[in-house]
N, C-alpha and C positions, 0 to 999 in steps of 0.2 A: 182673915185671921190668920195671925203666922201658925205652922204646924199643924194646920187641917189640909187635908186632902180638895183638890177640886171636886167637885162632884155634879153629874148630871144625869138627868131624869128621863129614862125610859119607862112611859107607859108607867105602870105602876111600882116598877124596881128603878130605886136609885140608885148609881153605880157609882164609887167611889173610886178616883185614876190617881193610883201611885204610881212609884217605881217598881212595884214588884206586879202587877198587874202584864195576865200571860194571854197571847191569843195565839188558837192553832184555827187553823185554814184547813179546810178541805174543800177541793177545790174539783168540780167534774165539769169533764166535756166530752163530747162527742172524738174529736181526733186532736191529732197534739198542734196544729197550726192553728185550730182554736183559743187554745188556752191567750188570753190579753194577758199585759204588764206581765207575763212569766220574769222575764231577766230581773227586773224591776222586785219581785215578789220570793226571786231567791237570795240575790244580794242581801235583803233585808231580814229574811229567817238567817242568812249567811254574816252579816253583821249584828247581831242580836237571837242566839241560839237559844239561850234561856229564858225570852220575852214573846219569842213569834217562831212559829213552825206551819209549814204548811207543805201539804200534800198533795197530790194531783191524782187525780184517775182519770181511766179515759174508756169509753166505754165502746171505741172500735178503733183500740192501737194498731200499730202497724210491729211487724216483725222486733223490731228493735227498742221498742219501749220496756224499761225495766222497774215502773214505778204499778202502784196501785191500777188493776183492771179491773171494769165492771161500772155500776149506775152506783151513785150512791145510796148503799140500802140500810137496814138494819145491821147485819152484819161489821158493814165497814164505821157507823155509827157507834157500835156498843165498844168497837176498837179506838177509837179516837177520843170519845167524849163519856165515859164516865162520870155520872152524877154527883157522886163525890166530889169530884177535882173544880166541878163546872158553877159557875156563879148564874149566868146566864148565854142563852143559846139568838145565834142572830141568822136568821134563815134568807139567801135572795134566789129566787130561780121560778120554775115553772110553779103554777096553782098546786099542781097533783103535786111534783117531787117534795115543795114546801110542806103538802098536806102529810103525806106520805111519812117523810123526815121529823115533824112534830109526833106522828104519832107513834114514832121508835125511839123516837127522844121521851119522852113520857112512859114507853113500858118496860125501857130502863132504869125510871126512877128520878129523871128529869119535871121538876114543879113545871107543868102547865104555863100556870102564869109567867114564866121566866123564860120562854119560847117567843121568839119576836119575828113576826116574818114582812118581809120588804118586797 
């Protein structure tokens, strides 16, 4: 139908895709050389500054690293993912990290049924 946004069903959440969809990626790794597709992600963020943001964090950075440090935890999640501005959260990582992240997201007001683990 003309004038409607395409939609995709994720479990119980229907997501409507439009030109206003925004994505924030918080990408954690141990070392800088572990970051997969870094150049592509940075290029995508640079060319779509209002719609795609990527933030990298390292748990074992060297002295030249000038971005986030540490594992993804409650403080970092609260910094980047305020519940009032997010419709859905998609998690990928170890089971423990995803369980912890979901706990942190729900503790700051996210609806647990809108947090998806892959």
